[in-house]
C-alpha positions as CSV (number, residue, x, y, z in Angstrom):
1,M,0.3,-0.6,-0.2
2,S,1.4,3.5,-1.0
3,N,0.9,6.4,0.5
4,E,-0.4,9.6,-0.7
5,D,-0.4,13.4,-0.1
6,Q,-2.9,15.5,-1.5
7,W,-3.4,19.5,-1.1
8,A,-5.5,22.6,-2.5
9,S,-2.6,25.3,-3.2
10,P,-4.1,28.5,-4.3
11,F,-2.9,29.8,-7.6
12,T,-3.4,33.2,-9.2
13,Q,-2.2,35.7,-13.0
14,P,-2.3,39.2,-13.1
15,V,-5.8,39.9,-14.8
16,S,-5.9,43.0,-17.5
17,C,-8.7,45.5,-17.0
18,R,-9.6,47.9,-19.2
19,L,-11.4,51.8,-17.8
20,I,-12.7,53.6,-20.7
21,R,-13.0,57.4,-19.8
22,P,-15.4,60.1,-21.0
23,P,-13.9,62.8,-22.8
24,S,-14.9,65.3,-20.0
25,N,-13.3,62.5,-17.7
26,Q,-16.5,63.7,-15.7
27,A,-18.1,60.6,-15.6
28,K,-21.5,60.4,-14.4
29,S,-21.9,56.6,-14.0
30,L,-20.0,53.5,-14.3
31,I,-21.1,50.4,-16.9
32,V,-19.7,47.5,-16.1
33,A,-18.9,45.1,-19.0
34,L,-18.4,41.5,-18.9
35,H,-17.7,39.7,-22.2
36,G,-18.6,36.2,-23.2
37,M,-17.0,32.6,-22.4
38,G,-13.5,32.4,-24.4
39,Q,-13.8,36.0,-25.0
40,N,-11.8,38.9,-23.9
41,A,-11.7,42.6,-23.0
42,D,-10.0,43.8,-26.5
43,L,-13.5,41.9,-28.0
44,M,-15.8,43.6,-25.5
45,A,-14.2,46.9,-25.9
46,R,-14.9,46.8,-29.4
47,A,-18.5,45.3,-29.2
48,T,-19.7,48.3,-26.6
49,R,-18.4,51.5,-28.5
50,P,-22.2,52.4,-29.0
51,L,-22.6,53.0,-25.5
52,Q,-19.5,55.2,-25.2
53,N,-20.4,59.0,-24.7
54,E,-18.9,62.0,-22.8
55,D,-21.0,60.9,-19.4
56,R,-20.2,57.3,-19.0
57,A,-17.3,55.4,-18.1
58,I,-16.8,52.1,-19.3
59,L,-15.1,49.1,-17.2
60,I,-14.5,46.1,-19.4
61,P,-12.2,43.6,-17.5
62,D,-10.9,40.6,-18.6
63,A,-12.4,37.1,-16.5
64,P,-10.2,35.9,-14.1
65,L,-9.6,32.1,-15.7
66,P,-7.9,31.3,-18.6
67,F,-9.6,29.2,-21.4
68,E,-8.9,27.1,-24.2
69,K,-10.4,24.6,-26.7
70,T,-9.8,23.3,-30.1
71,V,-12.0,24.7,-32.7
72,S,-12.1,23.5,-36.5
73,G,-9.1,22.3,-38.4
74,G,-7.8,21.6,-35.0
75,R,-6.5,25.4,-34.1
76,R,-6.7,26.1,-30.6
77,K,-8.8,29.0,-29.5
78,T,-7.5,31.0,-26.1
79,G,-9.5,33.3,-24.3
80,R,-10.9,34.1,-20.8
81,A,-13.9,32.1,-18.5
82,W,-15.9,33.7,-15.6
83,Y,-16.6,30.5,-13.9
84,I,-16.1,26.9,-14.6
85,Y,-19.4,24.4,-14.8
86,T,-19.3,20.5,-15.2
87,G,-23.4,20.2,-14.1
88,D,-22.3,20.2,-10.9
89,Q,-24.7,23.4,-9.6
90,E,-23.1,24.0,-6.1
91,A,-19.6,23.9,-7.9
92,F,-20.8,26.5,-10.7
93,L,-21.7,29.0,-8.0
94,D,-19.0,28.8,-6.0
95,S,-16.5,29.3,-9.0
96,A,-19.0,32.3,-10.0
97,R,-19.0,33.7,-6.5
98,R,-15.1,33.8,-6.6
99,S,-15.1,35.5,-9.8
100,G,-17.7,37.4,-8.5
101,Q,-15.5,38.7,-5.2
102,W,-13.1,39.2,-7.6
103,L,-14.8,41.5,-10.1
104,M,-16.3,43.8,-6.9
105,G,-12.4,44.6,-6.4
106,Q,-12.3,46.0,-9.9
107,I,-15.6,48.0,-9.3
108,Q,-14.5,49.4,-6.1
109,R,-11.1,50.0,-7.9
110,A,-12.6,51.7,-10.9
111,R,-14.6,53.9,-8.5
112,N,-11.8,55.1,-6.9
113,E,-9.8,56.2,-10.1
114,L,-12.4,58.3,-11.3
115,S,-12.7,59.7,-7.9
116,N,-16.7,59.0,-7.0
117,E,-17.5,56.5,-4.5
118,N,-21.0,57.3,-5.4
119,L,-21.1,56.5,-9.1
120,P,-24.4,55.0,-10.5
121,I,-23.2,51.3,-12.0
122,H,-24.9,49.7,-14.7
123,L,-23.8,46.4,-14.9
124,L,-23.9,44.6,-18.5
125,G,-23.1,41.0,-19.0
126,Y,-23.4,39.0,-22.7
127,S,-23.5,35.6,-22.5
128,Q,-21.5,33.5,-20.2
129,G,-20.9,37.3,-18.5
130,G,-25.1,37.8,-18.4
131,Y,-24.7,34.7,-16.1
132,L,-22.1,36.5,-13.8
133,A,-23.7,39.7,-13.9
134,A,-27.0,38.4,-12.8
135,I,-25.6,36.4,-10.0
136,L,-23.6,39.2,-8.6
137,T,-27.0,41.6,-8.8
138,F,-29.2,39.1,-7.2
139,E,-26.8,38.9,-4.6
140,N,-25.7,42.3,-4.1
141,P,-28.8,44.2,-5.3
142,R,-28.1,47.8,-3.5
143,L,-24.9,48.2,-5.2
144,F,-26.0,48.4,-8.7
145,S,-28.5,50.7,-10.3
146,S,-28.9,48.2,-13.6
147,L,-28.9,45.1,-14.5
148,I,-28.2,44.4,-18.4
149,S,-28.8,40.8,-19.8
150,C,-27.4,40.3,-23.2
151,C,-28.0,37.0,-24.7
152,S,-28.1,34.9,-21.4
153,R,-30.1,33.4,-19.1
154,M,-30.6,35.0,-15.3
155,K,-30.0,32.2,-12.9
156,T,-33.2,33.1,-10.6
157,E,-33.6,30.3,-8.8
158,I,-31.0,31.8,-6.4
159,L,-33.5,34.2,-5.3
160,A,-35.6,33.1,-2.4
161,A,-39.3,33.2,-3.5
162,D,-40.4,35.4,-0.9
163,S,-37.0,37.7,-1.4
164,A,-37.8,41.1,-1.2
165,P,-37.8,42.6,-4.4
166,A,-35.0,45.4,-5.5
167,P,-35.5,48.6,-6.8
168,I,-33.1,47.5,-9.7
169,P,-34.0,48.3,-13.6
170,T,-33.2,45.5,-15.6
171,L,-33.0,45.1,-19.0
172,V,-32.9,41.8,-21.0
173,I,-31.9,41.7,-25.0
174,H,-32.0,38.3,-26.9
175,G,-32.5,37.3,-30.6
176,D,-35.1,35.3,-31.9
177,K,-32.9,33.0,-33.9
178,D,-30.3,32.6,-30.8
179,T,-29.6,28.5,-30.6
180,S,-26.9,28.9,-28.4
181,L,-29.7,30.0,-25.6
182,P,-33.2,29.6,-27.0
183,I,-34.9,33.0,-26.4
184,A,-37.8,30.6,-24.4
185,R,-35.1,30.6,-21.4
186,A,-33.8,33.6,-21.6
187,R,-38.0,34.4,-21.5
188,E,-38.6,32.1,-18.8
189,S,-36.2,33.8,-16.3
190,A,-37.2,37.4,-17.2
191,D,-41.2,36.5,-16.3
192,D,-39.5,34.9,-13.2
193,L,-37.6,37.9,-12.1
194,R,-40.8,39.6,-12.8
195,A,-42.8,37.7,-10.8
196,K,-40.5,38.2,-7.6
197,G,-41.7,42.3,-8.4
198,W,-38.6,43.2,-9.8
199,Q,-38.8,45.6,-13.1
200,V,-38.2,43.6,-16.3
201,D,-38.2,45.0,-19.9
202,F,-37.7,42.2,-22.7
203,R,-36.7,43.2,-25.7
204,S,-36.6,40.7,-28.4
205,F,-35.4,40.6,-32.3
206,P,-36.7,38.7,-34.9
207,H,-33.5,38.2,-37.7
208,A,-30.5,38.4,-34.5
209,G,-28.8,35.2,-33.4
210,H,-26.2,34.9,-30.1
211,K,-24.1,37.4,-31.4
212,M,-25.3,41.7,-30.2
213,E,-25.8,43.3,-33.5
214,A,-26.1,47.0,-34.1
215,A,-29.5,47.1,-33.7
216,Q,-29.2,45.7,-30.0
217,W,-26.7,47.8,-28.6
218,E,-28.6,51.3,-29.7
219,T,-31.5,49.4,-27.5
220,V,-29.3,49.1,-24.9
221,D,-27.7,52.8,-25.2
222,R,-31.0,54.4,-25.5
223,W,-32.5,52.6,-22.7
224,L,-29.9,53.8,-20.6
225,Q,-30.2,57.3,-21.6
226,D,-34.4,56.8,-21.0
227,L,-33.3,55.3,-17.2
228,V,-31.2,58.2,-16.4
229,S,-33.8,60.8,-17.7
230,T,-36.7,59.5,-15.6
């Protein structure tokens, strides 16, 4: 019989974060934009250009976990991920919460960099980033001014049935032709959240798939403008 030792040892690596300031350098709000699985901050920065204006700062972090997979032709695709999912729900939530805790630190640093502790924060997530955005919002509802879920499903089951509704406007953006995450699942989570007392605006796009199109980003921009003006 052999002897065996086993232990868990913490492992970390630097993770890039990008803070896009408005031209005036006087931000009135902060959008935190979370990319999809296997993507990175560079892709999200290009995608969210329609949201840049003279009043908004945008924090775009790389997800903290490295990601790699083999795609067509045997090529390897590398990027970042927000959590590890194997089907084990508890392990998934633990992984997501660890990333969420790290993200909270980056949000605080962005507030410090912008010299405004009371800056309204709009949390936006695309695909896997949308899952994390919803989890983080549900567990820290007083921190955020709004939640924007793009091509994703909000994990409303982590909210208790009798949880007090948080006064957080929520926008759900989804394409009818999304084959990665069917629109019915996004609509179901939106309906469930609405039933729990949240303010939910569901916007569907007949010709859109899992990729955010220009019209969808324009909708997000107008929705945020309307939110500020009300």
